[in-house]
Backbone atoms as SQL, in Angstrom:
CREATE TABLE atoms (id INTEGER PRIMARY KEY, chain TEXT, resi INTEGER, resn TEXT, atom TEXT, x REAL, y REAL, z REAL);
INSERT INTO atoms VALUES
  (1, 'A', 1, 'MET', 'N', -38.322, 23.496, -11.622),
  (2, 'A', 1, 'MET', 'CA', -38.579, 24.949, -11.715),
  (3, 'A', 1, 'MET', 'C', -37.713, 25.591, -12.971),
  (4, 'A', 2, 'THR', 'N', -38.337, 26.298, -13.673),
  (5, 'A', 2, 'THR', 'CA', -37.725, 26.748, -14.958),
  (6, 'A', 2, 'THR', 'C', -36.655, 27.668, -14.633),
  (7, 'A', 3, 'GLY', 'N', -35.486, 27.585, -15.313),
  (8, 'A', 3, 'GLY', 'CA', -34.295, 28.285, -15.124),
  (9, 'A', 3, 'GLY', 'C', -33.376, 28.184, -13.899),
  (10, 'A', 4, 'CYS', 'N', -33.928, 27.259, -13.051),
  (11, 'A', 4, 'CYS', 'CA', -33.007, 26.873, -11.806),
  (12, 'A', 4, 'CYS', 'C', -31.878, 26.034, -12.317),
  (13, 'A', 5, 'LEU', 'N', -30.651, 26.535, -11.941),
  (14, 'A', 5, 'LEU', 'CA', -29.388, 25.782, -12.310),
  (15, 'A', 5, 'LEU', 'C', -29.427, 24.279, -12.017),
  (16, 'A', 6, 'PHE', 'N', -29.783, 24.030, -10.702),
  (17, 'A', 6, 'PHE', 'CA', -29.653, 22.721, -10.191),
  (18, 'A', 6, 'PHE', 'C', -30.708, 21.746, -10.818),
  (19, 'A', 7, 'CYS', 'N', -32.000, 22.332, -11.065),
  (20, 'A', 7, 'CYS', 'CA', -32.982, 21.644, -11.767),
  (21, 'A', 7, 'CYS', 'C', -32.531, 21.350, -13.192),
  (22, 'A', 8, 'ARG', 'N', -31.814, 22.118, -13.785),
  (23, 'A', 8, 'ARG', 'CA', -31.358, 21.895, -15.152),
  (24, 'A', 8, 'ARG', 'C', -30.226, 20.878, -15.103),
  (25, 'A', 9, 'ILE', 'N', -29.400, 20.766, -14.042),
  (26, 'A', 9, 'ILE', 'CA', -28.315, 19.716, -13.871),
  (27, 'A', 9, 'ILE', 'C', -29.058, 18.365, -13.594),
  (28, 'A', 10, 'VAL', 'N', -30.132, 18.451, -12.737),
  (29, 'A', 10, 'VAL', 'CA', -30.903, 17.222, -12.307),
  (30, 'A', 10, 'VAL', 'C', -31.480, 16.607, -13.608),
  (31, 'A', 11, 'SER', 'N', -32.061, 17.446, -14.545),
  (32, 'A', 11, 'SER', 'CA', -32.679, 17.045, -15.743),
  (33, 'A', 11, 'SER', 'C', -31.769, 16.661, -16.915),
  (34, 'A', 12, 'LYS', 'N', -30.376, 16.920, -16.526),
  (35, 'A', 12, 'LYS', 'CA', -29.333, 16.624, -17.500),
  (36, 'A', 12, 'LYS', 'C', -29.411, 17.682, -18.768),
  (37, 'A', 13, 'GLU', 'N', -30.132, 18.714, -18.528),
  (38, 'A', 13, 'GLU', 'CA', -30.081, 19.772, -19.509),
  (39, 'A', 13, 'GLU', 'C', -28.722, 20.513, -19.523),
  (40, 'A', 14, 'ILE', 'N', -28.101, 20.431, -18.429),
  (41, 'A', 14, 'ILE', 'CA', -26.803, 21.003, -18.190),
  (42, 'A', 14, 'ILE', 'C', -25.873, 19.905, -17.764),
  (43, 'A', 15, 'SER', 'N', -24.766, 19.801, -18.410),
  (44, 'A', 15, 'SER', 'CA', -23.822, 18.597, -18.095),
  (45, 'A', 15, 'SER', 'C', -23.077, 18.928, -16.883),
  (46, 'A', 16, 'SER', 'N', -22.792, 17.848, -16.110),
  (47, 'A', 16, 'SER', 'CA', -22.139, 17.896, -14.853),
  (48, 'A', 16, 'SER', 'C', -21.419, 16.693, -14.551),
  (49, 'A', 17, 'GLN', 'N', -20.523, 16.690, -13.646),
  (50, 'A', 17, 'GLN', 'CA', -19.723, 15.412, -13.146),
  (51, 'A', 17, 'GLN', 'C', -20.600, 14.777, -12.125),
  (52, 'A', 18, 'ILE', 'N', -21.586, 13.962, -12.585),
  (53, 'A', 18, 'ILE', 'CA', -22.414, 13.253, -11.543),
  (54, 'A', 18, 'ILE', 'C', -21.588, 11.986, -10.981),
  (55, 'A', 19, 'VAL', 'N', -21.717, 11.952, -9.702),
  (56, 'A', 19, 'VAL', 'CA', -21.048, 10.879, -8.953),
  (57, 'A', 19, 'VAL', 'C', -22.117, 9.826, -8.409),
  (58, 'A', 20, 'TYR', 'N', -23.377, 10.241, -8.406),
  (59, 'A', 20, 'TYR', 'CA', -24.341, 9.449, -7.788),
  (60, 'A', 20, 'TYR', 'C', -25.778, 9.976, -8.187),
  (61, 'A', 21, 'GLU', 'N', -26.581, 9.112, -8.301),
  (62, 'A', 21, 'GLU', 'CA', -28.045, 9.513, -8.535),
  (63, 'A', 21, 'GLU', 'C', -29.011, 8.297, -8.193),
  (64, 'A', 22, 'ASP', 'N', -30.251, 8.698, -7.823),
  (65, 'A', 22, 'ASP', 'CA', -31.206, 7.792, -7.593),
  (66, 'A', 22, 'ASP', 'C', -32.525, 8.474, -7.775),
  (67, 'A', 23, 'ASP', 'N', -33.693, 7.879, -7.347),
  (68, 'A', 23, 'ASP', 'CA', -35.106, 8.460, -7.725),
  (69, 'A', 23, 'ASP', 'C', -35.328, 9.763, -6.892),
  (70, 'A', 24, 'ARG', 'N', -34.459, 10.060, -6.005),
  (71, 'A', 24, 'ARG', 'CA', -34.659, 11.175, -5.128),
  (72, 'A', 24, 'ARG', 'C', -33.685, 12.251, -5.152),
  (73, 'A', 25, 'CYS', 'N', -32.497, 11.983, -5.510),
  (74, 'A', 25, 'CYS', 'CA', -31.437, 12.966, -5.540),
  (75, 'A', 25, 'CYS', 'C', -30.359, 12.637, -6.512),
  (76, 'A', 26, 'VAL', 'N', -29.523, 13.736, -6.871),
  (77, 'A', 26, 'VAL', 'CA', -28.399, 13.645, -7.686),
  (78, 'A', 26, 'VAL', 'C', -27.242, 14.341, -7.023),
  (79, 'A', 27, 'ALA', 'N', -26.047, 13.792, -7.111),
  (80, 'A', 27, 'ALA', 'CA', -24.872, 14.298, -6.533),
  (81, 'A', 27, 'ALA', 'C', -23.773, 14.474, -7.618),
  (82, 'A', 28, 'PHE', 'N', -23.247, 15.728, -7.565),
  (83, 'A', 28, 'PHE', 'CA', -22.225, 16.048, -8.603),
  (84, 'A', 28, 'PHE', 'C', -21.067, 16.863, -8.003),
  (85, 'A', 29, 'GLU', 'N', -19.876, 16.808, -8.583),
  (86, 'A', 29, 'GLU', 'CA', -18.830, 17.546, -8.262),
  (87, 'A', 29, 'GLU', 'C', -19.081, 19.177, -8.316),
  (88, 'A', 30, 'ASP', 'N', -18.711, 19.960, -7.219),
  (89, 'A', 30, 'ASP', 'CA', -18.867, 21.335, -7.271),
  (90, 'A', 30, 'ASP', 'C', -17.938, 21.945, -8.306),
  (91, 'A', 31, 'LEU', 'N', -18.421, 22.838, -9.117),
  (92, 'A', 31, 'LEU', 'CA', -17.622, 23.434, -10.103),
  (93, 'A', 31, 'LEU', 'C', -16.532, 24.492, -9.624),
  (94, 'A', 32, 'ASN', 'N', -16.781, 24.825, -8.290),
  (95, 'A', 32, 'ASN', 'CA', -15.720, 25.801, -7.595),
  (96, 'A', 32, 'ASN', 'C', -15.501, 25.044, -6.285),
  (97, 'A', 33, 'PRO', 'N', -14.675, 24.040, -6.300),
  (98, 'A', 33, 'PRO', 'CA', -14.429, 23.268, -5.006),
  (99, 'A', 33, 'PRO', 'C', -13.741, 24.077, -4.041),
  (100, 'A', 34, 'GLN', 'N', -14.113, 23.882, -2.718),
  (101, 'A', 34, 'GLN', 'CA', -13.443, 24.514, -1.685),
  (102, 'A', 34, 'GLN', 'C', -12.711, 23.474, -0.863),
  (103, 'A', 35, 'ALA', 'N', -12.535, 22.361, -1.374),
  (104, 'A', 35, 'ALA', 'CA', -11.736, 21.183, -0.543),
  (105, 'A', 35, 'ALA', 'C', -11.436, 20.190, -1.769),
  (106, 'A', 36, 'PRO', 'N', -10.463, 19.431, -1.495),
  (107, 'A', 36, 'PRO', 'CA', -10.128, 18.398, -2.596),
  (108, 'A', 36, 'PRO', 'C', -11.337, 17.518, -2.897),
  (109, 'A', 37, 'ILE', 'N', -12.211, 17.241, -1.895),
  (110, 'A', 37, 'ILE', 'CA', -13.548, 16.461, -2.314),
  (111, 'A', 37, 'ILE', 'C', -14.692, 17.604, -1.867),
  (112, 'A', 38, 'HIS', 'N', -15.345, 17.923, -2.922),
  (113, 'A', 38, 'HIS', 'CA', -16.546, 18.818, -2.775),
  (114, 'A', 38, 'HIS', 'C', -17.546, 18.429, -3.640),
  (115, 'A', 39, 'ILE', 'N', -18.612, 17.709, -3.064),
  (116, 'A', 39, 'ILE', 'CA', -19.701, 17.222, -3.769),
  (117, 'A', 39, 'ILE', 'C', -20.948, 17.828, -3.274),
  (118, 'A', 40, 'LEU', 'N', -21.853, 18.092, -4.266),
  (119, 'A', 40, 'LEU', 'CA', -23.191, 18.658, -3.993),
  (120, 'A', 40, 'LEU', 'C', -24.226, 17.628, -4.019),
  (121, 'A', 41, 'VAL', 'N', -25.018, 17.599, -3.091),
  (122, 'A', 41, 'VAL', 'CA', -26.167, 16.571, -3.151),
  (123, 'A', 41, 'VAL', 'C', -27.514, 17.455, -3.151),
  (124, 'A', 42, 'VAL', 'N', -28.255, 17.113, -4.254),
  (125, 'A', 42, 'VAL', 'CA', -29.314, 17.981, -4.680),
  (126, 'A', 42, 'VAL', 'C', -30.566, 17.122, -4.769),
  (127, 'A', 43, 'PRO', 'N', -31.672, 17.383, -4.175),
  (128, 'A', 43, 'PRO', 'CA', -32.901, 16.540, -4.271),
  (129, 'A', 43, 'PRO', 'C', -33.338, 16.926, -5.630),
  (130, 'A', 44, 'ARG', 'N', -34.108, 15.914, -6.218),
  (131, 'A', 44, 'ARG', 'CA', -34.788, 16.074, -7.505),
  (132, 'A', 44, 'ARG', 'C', -35.898, 16.976, -7.472),
  (133, 'A', 45, 'LYS', 'N', -36.575, 16.936, -6.229),
  (134, 'A', 45, 'LYS', 'CA', -37.702, 17.863, -5.879),
  (135, 'A', 45, 'LYS', 'C', -37.133, 19.266, -5.690),
  (136, 'A', 46, 'HIS', 'N', -37.625, 20.260, -6.358),
  (137, 'A', 46, 'HIS', 'CA', -37.152, 21.674, -6.207),
  (138, 'A', 46, 'HIS', 'C', -37.798, 22.178, -4.803),
  (139, 'A', 47, 'LEU', 'N', -36.800, 22.566, -3.907),
  (140, 'A', 47, 'LEU', 'CA', -37.167, 23.319, -2.702),
  (141, 'A', 47, 'LEU', 'C', -36.091, 24.480, -2.803),
  (142, 'A', 48, 'ASP', 'N', -36.543, 25.689, -2.594),
  (143, 'A', 48, 'ASP', 'CA', -35.686, 26.861, -2.699),
  (144, 'A', 48, 'ASP', 'C', -34.619, 26.823, -1.606),
  (145, 'A', 49, 'SER', 'N', -34.933, 26.352, -0.441),
  (146, 'A', 49, 'SER', 'CA', -34.009, 26.083, 0.649),
  (147, 'A', 49, 'SER', 'C', -34.478, 25.296, 1.701),
  (148, 'A', 50, 'LEU', 'N', -33.677, 25.014, 2.618),
  (149, 'A', 50, 'LEU', 'CA', -34.199, 24.357, 3.879),
  (150, 'A', 50, 'LEU', 'C', -35.356, 24.960, 4.589),
  (151, 'A', 51, 'THR', 'N', -35.394, 26.205, 4.473),
  (152, 'A', 51, 'THR', 'CA', -36.629, 26.989, 5.072),
  (153, 'A', 51, 'THR', 'C', -37.898, 26.452, 4.435),
  (154, 'A', 52, 'HIS', 'N', -37.886, 26.007, 3.190),
  (155, 'A', 52, 'HIS', 'CA', -39.134, 25.646, 2.445),
  (156, 'A', 52, 'HIS', 'C', -39.497, 24.294, 2.661),
  (157, 'A', 53, 'ALA', 'N', -38.621, 23.473, 3.392),
  (158, 'A', 53, 'ALA', 'CA', -38.977, 22.050, 3.609),
  (159, 'A', 53, 'ALA', 'C', -40.099, 22.003, 4.604),
  (160, 'A', 54, 'THR', 'N', -40.947, 20.962, 4.507),
  (161, 'A', 54, 'THR', 'CA', -42.072, 20.852, 5.499),
  (162, 'A', 54, 'THR', 'C', -41.942, 19.471, 6.012),
  (163, 'A', 55, 'THR', 'N', -42.762, 19.094, 6.926),
  (164, 'A', 55, 'THR', 'CA', -42.757, 17.713, 7.630),
  (165, 'A', 55, 'THR', 'C', -43.037, 16.665, 6.478),
  (166, 'A', 56, 'ALA', 'N', -43.649, 17.053, 5.416),
  (167, 'A', 56, 'ALA', 'CA', -43.799, 16.104, 4.386),
  (168, 'A', 56, 'ALA', 'C', -42.581, 15.789, 3.587),
  (169, 'A', 57, 'ASP', 'N', -41.479, 16.493, 3.794),
  (170, 'A', 57, 'ASP', 'CA', -40.097, 16.323, 3.293),
  (171, 'A', 57, 'ASP', 'C', -39.207, 15.588, 4.181),
  (172, 'A', 58, 'ARG', 'N', -39.705, 15.127, 5.348),
  (173, 'A', 58, 'ARG', 'CA', -38.785, 14.650, 6.419),
  (174, 'A', 58, 'ARG', 'C', -37.971, 13.342, 5.809),
  (175, 'A', 59, 'ASN', 'N', -38.656, 12.407, 4.961),
  (176, 'A', 59, 'ASN', 'CA', -38.044, 11.359, 4.497),
  (177, 'A', 59, 'ASN', 'C', -36.883, 11.721, 3.416),
  (178, 'A', 60, 'LEU', 'N', -37.316, 12.712, 2.706),
  (179, 'A', 60, 'LEU', 'CA', -36.384, 13.214, 1.760),
  (180, 'A', 60, 'LEU', 'C', -35.179, 13.822, 2.336),
  (181, 'A', 61, 'LEU', 'N', -35.250, 14.693, 3.382),
  (182, 'A', 61, 'LEU', 'CA', -34.221, 15.153, 4.078),
  (183, 'A', 61, 'LEU', 'C', -33.232, 14.199, 4.677),
  (184, 'A', 62, 'ALA', 'N', -33.804, 13.185, 5.377),
  (185, 'A', 62, 'ALA', 'CA', -33.081, 11.984, 5.873),
  (186, 'A', 62, 'ALA', 'C', -32.400, 11.390, 4.674),
  (187, 'A', 63, 'HIS', 'N', -32.912, 11.165, 3.526),
  (188, 'A', 63, 'HIS', 'CA', -32.298, 10.494, 2.472),
  (189, 'A', 63, 'HIS', 'C', -31.096, 11.246, 1.980),
  (190, 'A', 64, 'LEU', 'N', -31.132, 12.701, 2.050),
  (191, 'A', 64, 'LEU', 'CA', -30.197, 13.315, 1.486),
  (192, 'A', 64, 'LEU', 'C', -28.940, 13.321, 2.505),
  (193, 'A', 65, 'LEU', 'N', -29.158, 13.304, 3.773),
  (194, 'A', 65, 'LEU', 'CA', -28.072, 13.095, 4.814),
  (195, 'A', 65, 'LEU', 'C', -27.324, 11.775, 4.688),
  (196, 'A', 66, 'LEU', 'N', -28.261, 10.831, 4.491),
  (197, 'A', 66, 'LEU', 'CA', -27.648, 9.497, 4.411),
  (198, 'A', 66, 'LEU', 'C', -26.830, 9.228, 2.978),
  (199, 'A', 67, 'THR', 'N', -27.385, 9.948, 1.990),
  (200, 'A', 67, 'THR', 'CA', -26.490, 9.974, 0.764),
  (201, 'A', 67, 'THR', 'C', -25.162, 10.634, 0.943),
  (202, 'A', 68, 'VAL', 'N', -25.155, 11.691, 1.679),
  (203, 'A', 68, 'VAL', 'CA', -23.777, 12.285, 1.998),
  (204, 'A', 68, 'VAL', 'C', -22.949, 11.331, 2.799),
  (205, 'A', 69, 'ASN', 'N', -23.483, 10.615, 3.703),
  (206, 'A', 69, 'ASN', 'CA', -22.796, 9.697, 4.517),
  (207, 'A', 69, 'ASN', 'C', -22.277, 8.500, 3.580),
  (208, 'A', 70, 'GLN', 'N', -23.076, 8.077, 2.679),
  (209, 'A', 70, 'GLN', 'CA', -22.636, 6.990, 1.788),
  (210, 'A', 70, 'GLN', 'C', -21.574, 7.397, 0.928),
  (211, 'A', 71, 'LEU', 'N', -21.616, 8.753, 0.365),
  (212, 'A', 71, 'LEU', 'CA', -20.575, 9.239, -0.559),
  (213, 'A', 71, 'LEU', 'C', -19.227, 9.413, 0.243),
  (214, 'A', 72, 'ALA', 'N', -19.356, 9.769, 1.468),
  (215, 'A', 72, 'ALA', 'CA', -18.160, 9.942, 2.303),
  (216, 'A', 72, 'ALA', 'C', -17.383, 8.609, 2.510),
  (217, 'A', 73, 'LYS', 'N', -18.242, 7.544, 2.825),
  (218, 'A', 73, 'LYS', 'CA', -17.785, 6.206, 2.745),
  (219, 'A', 73, 'LYS', 'C', -17.134, 5.798, 1.520),
  (220, 'A', 74, 'GLU', 'N', -17.759, 5.975, 0.386),
  (221, 'A', 74, 'GLU', 'CA', -17.233, 5.597, -0.946),
  (222, 'A', 74, 'GLU', 'C', -15.890, 6.439, -1.312),
  (223, 'A', 75, 'LYS', 'N', -15.901, 7.683, -0.694),
  (224, 'A', 75, 'LYS', 'CA', -14.573, 8.405, -0.987),
  (225, 'A', 75, 'LYS', 'C', -13.484, 8.215, 0.033),
  (226, 'A', 76, 'GLY', 'N', -13.754, 7.317, 1.043),
  (227, 'A', 76, 'GLY', 'CA', -12.768, 6.813, 2.038),
  (228, 'A', 76, 'GLY', 'C', -12.367, 8.082, 3.044),
  (229, 'A', 77, 'VAL', 'N', -13.389, 8.842, 3.284),
  (230, 'A', 77, 'VAL', 'CA', -13.069, 10.050, 4.286),
  (231, 'A', 77, 'VAL', 'C', -13.662, 9.889, 5.469),
  (232, 'A', 78, 'VAL', 'N', -14.417, 8.847, 5.789),
  (233, 'A', 78, 'VAL', 'CA', -15.179, 8.716, 7.091),
  (234, 'A', 78, 'VAL', 'C', -14.169, 8.770, 8.329),
  (235, 'A', 79, 'ASP', 'N', -13.129, 7.995, 8.196),
  (236, 'A', 79, 'ASP', 'CA', -12.218, 7.948, 9.427),
  (237, 'A', 79, 'ASP', 'C', -11.460, 9.177, 9.667),
  (238, 'A', 80, 'MET', 'N', -11.158, 9.943, 8.548),
  (239, 'A', 80, 'MET', 'CA', -10.500, 11.287, 8.741),
  (240, 'A', 80, 'MET', 'C', -11.460, 12.342, 9.060),
  (241, 'A', 81, 'GLY', 'N', -12.635, 12.280, 8.599),
  (242, 'A', 81, 'GLY', 'CA', -13.631, 13.269, 8.871),
  (243, 'A', 81, 'GLY', 'C', -13.985, 14.024, 7.736),
  (244, 'A', 82, 'TYR', 'N', -15.183, 14.691, 7.735),
  (245, 'A', 82, 'TYR', 'CA', -15.705, 15.481, 6.638),
  (246, 'A', 82, 'TYR', 'C', -16.630, 16.574, 7.192),
  (247, 'A', 83, 'ARG', 'N', -17.014, 17.391, 6.359),
  (248, 'A', 83, 'ARG', 'CA', -17.927, 18.379, 6.815),
  (249, 'A', 83, 'ARG', 'C', -19.316, 18.426, 5.770),
  (250, 'A', 84, 'THR', 'N', -20.441, 18.622, 6.409),
  (251, 'A', 84, 'THR', 'CA', -21.649, 18.601, 5.685),
  (252, 'A', 84, 'THR', 'C', -22.161, 20.045, 6.005),
  (253, 'A', 85, 'VAL', 'N', -22.419, 20.742, 4.825),
  (254, 'A', 85, 'VAL', 'CA', -22.947, 22.155, 5.060),
  (255, 'A', 85, 'VAL', 'C', -24.296, 22.299, 4.151),
  (256, 'A', 86, 'ILE', 'N', -25.146, 23.018, 4.861),
  (257, 'A', 86, 'ILE', 'CA', -26.515, 23.541, 4.202),
  (258, 'A', 86, 'ILE', 'C', -26.577, 24.981, 4.302),
  (259, 'A', 87, 'ASN', 'N', -26.144, 25.701, 3.211),
  (260, 'A', 87, 'ASN', 'CA', -26.321, 27.171, 3.350),
  (261, 'A', 87, 'ASN', 'C', -27.775, 27.512, 3.106),
  (262, 'A', 88, 'THR', 'N', -28.327, 28.433, 3.973),
  (263, 'A', 88, 'THR', 'CA', -29.764, 28.797, 3.771),
  (264, 'A', 88, 'THR', 'C', -29.921, 30.262, 3.822),
  (265, 'A', 89, 'GLY', 'N', -30.485, 30.804, 2.734),
  (266, 'A', 89, 'GLY', 'CA', -30.678, 32.283, 2.589),
  (267, 'A', 89, 'GLY', 'C', -29.397, 33.030, 2.310),
  (268, 'A', 90, 'LEU', 'N', -29.678, 34.384, 2.023),
  (269, 'A', 90, 'LEU', 'CA', -28.514, 35.236, 1.665),
  (270, 'A', 90, 'LEU', 'C', -27.485, 35.418, 2.761),
  (271, 'A', 91, 'MET', 'N', -27.887, 35.579, 4.006),
  (272, 'A', 91, 'MET', 'CA', -26.837, 35.676, 5.048),
  (273, 'A', 91, 'MET', 'C', -26.202, 34.366, 5.447),
  (274, 'A', 92, 'GLY', 'N', -26.902, 33.180, 4.973),
  (275, 'A', 92, 'GLY', 'CA', -26.350, 31.933, 5.343),
  (276, 'A', 92, 'GLY', 'C', -25.325, 31.526, 4.005),
  (277, 'A', 93, 'GLY', 'N', -25.158, 32.291, 3.122),
  (278, 'A', 93, 'GLY', 'CA', -24.295, 32.021, 2.131),
  (279, 'A', 93, 'GLY', 'C', -24.849, 31.249, 1.014),
  (280, 'A', 94, 'GLN', 'N', -26.172, 31.134, 0.870),
  (281, 'A', 94, 'GLN', 'CA', -26.796, 30.391, -0.256),
  (282, 'A', 94, 'GLN', 'C', -26.678, 31.239, -1.538),
  (283, 'A', 95, 'THR', 'N', -26.101, 30.671, -2.607),
  (284, 'A', 95, 'THR', 'CA', -26.013, 31.298, -3.866),
  (285, 'A', 95, 'THR', 'C', -26.820, 30.697, -4.893),
  (286, 'A', 96, 'VAL', 'N', -27.343, 29.557, -4.840),
  (287, 'A', 96, 'VAL', 'CA', -28.218, 28.841, -5.822),
  (288, 'A', 96, 'VAL', 'C', -29.430, 28.393, -4.916),
  (289, 'A', 97, 'TYR', 'N', -30.632, 28.990, -5.342),
  (290, 'A', 97, 'TYR', 'CA', -31.847, 28.721, -4.508),
  (291, 'A', 97, 'TYR', 'C', -32.472, 27.472, -4.858),
  (292, 'A', 98, 'HIS', 'N', -31.877, 26.439, -4.583),
  (293, 'A', 98, 'HIS', 'CA', -32.412, 25.013, -4.714),
  (294, 'A', 98, 'HIS', 'C', -31.579, 24.356, -3.609),
  (295, 'A', 99, 'LEU', 'N', -32.410, 23.812, -2.745),
  (296, 'A', 99, 'LEU', 'CA', -31.763, 23.139, -1.472),
  (297, 'A', 99, 'LEU', 'C', -30.656, 22.128, -1.883),
  (298, 'A', 100, 'HIS', 'N', -29.509, 22.287, -1.234),
  (299, 'A', 100, 'HIS', 'CA', -28.402, 21.306, -1.517),
  (300, 'A', 100, 'HIS', 'C', -27.372, 21.252, -0.446),
  (301, 'A', 101, 'LEU', 'N', -26.916, 20.044, -0.258),
  (302, 'A', 101, 'LEU', 'CA', -25.909, 19.802, 0.776),
  (303, 'A', 101, 'LEU', 'C', -24.535, 19.651, 0.167),
  (304, 'A', 102, 'HIS', 'N', -23.530, 20.243, 0.922),
  (305, 'A', 102, 'HIS', 'CA', -22.135, 20.117, 0.593),
  (306, 'A', 102, 'HIS', 'C', -21.488, 18.984, 1.315),
  (307, 'A', 103, 'LEU', 'N', -20.747, 18.282, 0.722),
  (308, 'A', 103, 'LEU', 'CA', -19.903, 17.280, 1.216),
  (309, 'A', 103, 'LEU', 'C', -18.420, 17.763, 0.942),
  (310, 'A', 104, 'LEU', 'N', -17.750, 18.165, 2.117),
  (311, 'A', 104, 'LEU', 'CA', -16.432, 18.807, 1.874),
  (312, 'A', 104, 'LEU', 'C', -15.393, 17.949, 2.704),
  (313, 'A', 105, 'ALA', 'N', -14.287, 17.653, 2.144),
  (314, 'A', 105, 'ALA', 'CA', -13.345, 16.515, 2.672),
  (315, 'A', 105, 'ALA', 'C', -11.909, 16.668, 2.050),
  (316, 'A', 106, 'GLY', 'N', -10.964, 16.114, 2.691),
  (317, 'A', 106, 'GLY', 'CA', -9.685, 16.087, 2.047),
  (318, 'A', 106, 'GLY', 'C', -8.632, 17.215, 2.619),
  (319, 'A', 107, 'ARG', 'N', -9.216, 17.904, 3.549),
  (320, 'A', 107, 'ARG', 'CA', -8.324, 18.948, 4.132),
  (321, 'A', 107, 'ARG', 'C', -8.894, 19.299, 5.473),
  (322, 'A', 108, 'PRO', 'N', -8.103, 19.807, 6.405),
  (323, 'A', 108, 'PRO', 'CA', -8.631, 20.156, 7.705),
  (324, 'A', 108, 'PRO', 'C', -9.691, 21.419, 7.493),
  (325, 'A', 109, 'MET', 'N', -10.714, 21.109, 8.267),
  (326, 'A', 109, 'MET', 'CA', -11.833, 22.226, 8.327),
  (327, 'A', 109, 'MET', 'C', -11.559, 23.089, 9.489),
  (328, 'A', 110, 'ARG', 'N', -11.718, 24.308, 9.319),
  (329, 'A', 110, 'ARG', 'CA', -11.329, 25.283, 10.412),
  (330, 'A', 110, 'ARG', 'C', -12.770, 25.748, 11.134),
  (331, 'A', 111, 'TRP', 'N', -12.656, 26.263, 12.213),
  (332, 'A', 111, 'TRP', 'CA', -13.867, 26.824, 12.825),
  (333, 'A', 111, 'TRP', 'C', -13.560, 28.183, 13.570),
  (334, 'A', 112, 'PRO', 'N', -14.275, 29.157, 13.376),
  (335, 'A', 112, 'PRO', 'CA', -15.565, 29.270, 12.620),
  (336, 'A', 112, 'PRO', 'C', -15.268, 29.220, 11.195),
  (337, 'A', 113, 'PRO', 'N', -16.382, 28.736, 10.497),
  (338, 'A', 113, 'PRO', 'CA', -16.227, 28.793, 8.884),
  (339, 'A', 113, 'PRO', 'C', -16.578, 30.170, 8.488),
  (340, 'A', 114, 'GLY', 'N', -16.286, 30.439, 7.158),
  (341, 'A', 114, 'GLY', 'CA', -16.537, 31.674, 6.570),
  (342, 'A', 114, 'GLY', 'C', -15.865, 32.768, 6.962);
């Protein structure tokens, strides 16, 4: 999608600290980290939000979650725990309208968030 920040990062039009990529997604360091480890996992396919995913995206959604899990293992935070977040829509705190998952770790996570 033209002008989408994350599409531009995925296409490498905009530079970012990429920590993982494959044929379905790209993961990079968040520019405004909310934890010592804050990685965004973004599908290469543009979906505005989770609301826009369909049953045709089932395998992609599973892949994104498994990628978060893989990255948590690589960062050594599985035993201490981590948080996975998908913000959806304005009231859900979404600021970039391209589906993305946050991997947050390295500090205690409080509840309720926000």
